[in-house]
Structures are given as C-alpha cells and as structure tokens.
C-alpha positions in Angstrom: 169.2 -24.7 80.0 168.6 -23.7 75.9 167.5 -20.4 77.1 170.5 -20.0 79.4 172.5 -20.9 76.1 170.8 -18.4 73.8 171.0 -15.7 76.2 174.4 -16.4 77.1 175.2 -16.5 73.5 173.6 -13.6 72.8 175.8 -11.8 75.6 178.8 -12.3 74.5 177.4 -11.2 71.1 176.6 -7.8 73.1 179.9 -7.9 74.4 181.7 -7.7 71.4 179.2 -5.3 70.0 179.5 -3.3 72.6 183.1 -3.4 72.8 183.6 -2.6 68.4 181.5 0.5 69.6 182.2 1.5 73.7 184.3 5.0 74.0 186.9 5.0 76.1 186.0 4.4 80.1 188.6 5.1 82.8 186.1 4.1 85.7 186.2 0.4 86.4 186.4 -2.3 83.9 182.9 -3.3 83.2 181.0 -3.4 80.1 177.1 -2.8 80.0 174.2 -5.3 77.8 171.3 -3.7 77.5 168.6 -6.3 79.3 164.6 -5.6 78.4 161.6 -8.1 79.4 158.2 -8.3 80.4 157.0 -9.9 83.8 154.1 -11.4 85.7 153.4 -9.7 89.1 151.3 -11.9 91.8 148.2 -10.4 91.1 148.9 -11.4 87.0 148.9 -8.0 86.4 151.8 -8.0 83.4 155.0 -5.4 82.9 158.5 -4.7 81.2 161.7 -4.1 82.6 164.3 -2.3 81.0 167.8 -2.4 82.6 171.2 -2.8 82.3 173.9 -6.0 82.6 177.0 -4.2 83.8 179.9 -7.3 83.6 182.7 -6.6 86.2 184.2 -10.3 85.4 183.9 -13.6 84.4 184.9 -16.9 85.7 185.0 -20.3 85.4 183.1 -22.4 87.2 182.9 -26.4 87.2 183.0 -26.5 83.5 181.2 -23.9 82.9 181.9 -19.7 81.7 180.5 -17.4 84.1 179.3 -13.9 83.6 179.5 -12.0 86.8 178.2 -8.3 87.5 175.1 -6.4 88.6 171.5 -6.0 87.0 170.1 -2.8 87.7 166.6 -1.6 85.8 163.4 -0.3 86.4 160.1 -2.3 86.5 157.2 -0.6 84.7 153.7 -1.5 84.5 151.3 -1.9 81.6 149.8 1.7 81.7 153.5 2.9 81.8 154.0 4.0 84.8 157.3 3.3 86.9 156.6 0.8 90.1 159.9 0.0 91.1 163.7 -0.8 90.1 166.2 -3.5 91.0 170.1 -3.5 91.7 170.7 -7.2 92.1 174.2 -9.1 91.7 174.2 -11.6 89.2 176.0 -14.9 87.6 175.0 -15.9 84.6 176.6 -18.6 81.9 177.8 -17.3 79.4 178.5 -20.5 77.0 176.6 -23.9 77.2 178.0 -24.7 79.7 179.7 -28.1 78.4 183.8 -28.8 76.6 185.9 -31.2 75.7 188.8 -32.2 77.0 191.2 -34.3 75.0 192.3 -36.9 76.9 194.7 -39.0 74.4 196.0 -39.3 71.1 197.9 -41.9 69.4 199.3 -42.8 66.2 200.3 -46.3 65.5 201.6 -46.4 62.2 201.5 -49.5 59.5 202.5 -53.1 60.8 203.3 -55.9 58.5 204.3 -58.7 60.5 205.1 -62.7 58.3 204.8 -65.3 60.8 206.4 -68.2 59.3 204.2 -68.1 56.2 201.3 -65.6 57.7 201.4 -62.3 56.7 199.7 -59.8 58.6 198.8 -56.1 57.4 197.7 -53.4 60.1 197.3 -50.1 58.1 197.7 -46.4 60.2 195.8 -46.6 63.7 194.4 -43.5 65.1 193.3 -43.7 68.8 191.5 -40.3 69.9 189.8 -40.8 73.7 187.5 -36.8 74.2 186.0 -36.8 77.4 182.5 -34.5 77.4 182.1 -32.0 80.3 179.0 -30.6 81.3 175.6 -31.2 83.4 174.8 -34.8 84.2 178.3 -35.8 82.2 179.8 -37.4 85.8 182.9 -39.2 84.1 183.4 -36.3 81.4 183.7 -33.7 84.1 185.8 -36.5 86.2 188.0 -36.7 83.2 188.8 -33.6 82.5 188.8 -32.3 86.2 191.7 -34.8 86.4 193.5 -33.8 82.6 193.5 -30.2 84.1 195.0 -30.6 87.6 198.7 -29.1 86.9 197.8 -26.5 84.0 195.5 -24.0 86.0 191.9 -25.1 85.8 191.7 -25.8 81.8 190.6 -23.7 78.5 187.7 -22.5 80.1 190.2 -20.2 82.9 191.8 -19.1 79.9 189.2 -17.9 78.0 187.7 -16.0 81.2 191.4 -14.6 81.8 191.4 -13.5 78.5 188.0 -11.8 78.5 188.6 -10.3 82.1 192.0 -8.8 80.4 189.3 -7.3 77.2 187.4 -5.6 80.1 190.2 -4.2 81.5 191.1 -2.4 77.8 188.1 -1.5 77.5 187.5 -0.1 81.1 
C-alpha cells in the first residue's frame, strides 16, 4: 500500500509540474507522465522499462481518487536491445486512498446551575465526530457514505471533477 501512496503522490507532483511547463494542446485532454523502471523476466533476465502514462481522466471510486489512462512504453534487455512494447489501459490510485468526513460538530456554551444551594458550572463543551474512510475502515466508510448520500459523492468526487477540468484546460 505504501508503494501505491508514494506512486500516487509522485503522479500528482508530476501532473502539476507537467501542467506548469506543458505546451498548449488541441487534441483530446490528457497529460503524460514519464514512467521508468526495471523488471525481471521469467528466466531471471533483468531489463528496463521506459514509457509514458497518459492520464485521460480522474474518478472517485470506493473512497479513492484514481487516475485513468493508458501506459505505453518499451522493454529493453540488459544489453540495450528492445525486446517488446506495451500499450495497456491503467487505473492507479492518486492519493493514499484514505480521507475523513465531518459527521458532527457540536458546541455547547457554558452552563451554570444553582439547585437549592448546589452550584454546578460546566465550561464550554465541543464535540467533534469525524469518520476515517479507507481500506479496512468499515464503519468509517459506511458513515462517510451515508453522510454524502445527497451531496454528489463527497470531497473526492469534487477533487476528481477539478482535476478533469484542469485536464480539459491543459488539453
């Protein structure tokens, strides 16, 4: 999970950096993120991958913000020979997949009681209930889902919509 979190953060940073320096495009809205890495084949041979992840849209699904697009690139063996290419539809998490939603914020002012000579003083009381959503957070996921039934999916949907607007502007 930590690898996905870091990959998602790197993806967002690359997206923001790419938007700052990207030339204007007139084709379909997408932002390319360079991807490189190494691999080991079934026979134990080591090689490298160099390609691009073209983000076409963002979606919020099951409490996670996801980037949807296609991964294209080439596989090269240890001698530098191209041994293959790949074009694959990919959906990856952008954020760590967790979030919070405010359920209740209640503030009660100070209270002073005088009951037949017994004095009771209660200072201000603040009650905050926040649900934590994400993998393995069953009750938090349920409470967040119920809290956002009428508002279009909650904050991740809003973030996905904003990122999609940015993609349309850049593209």
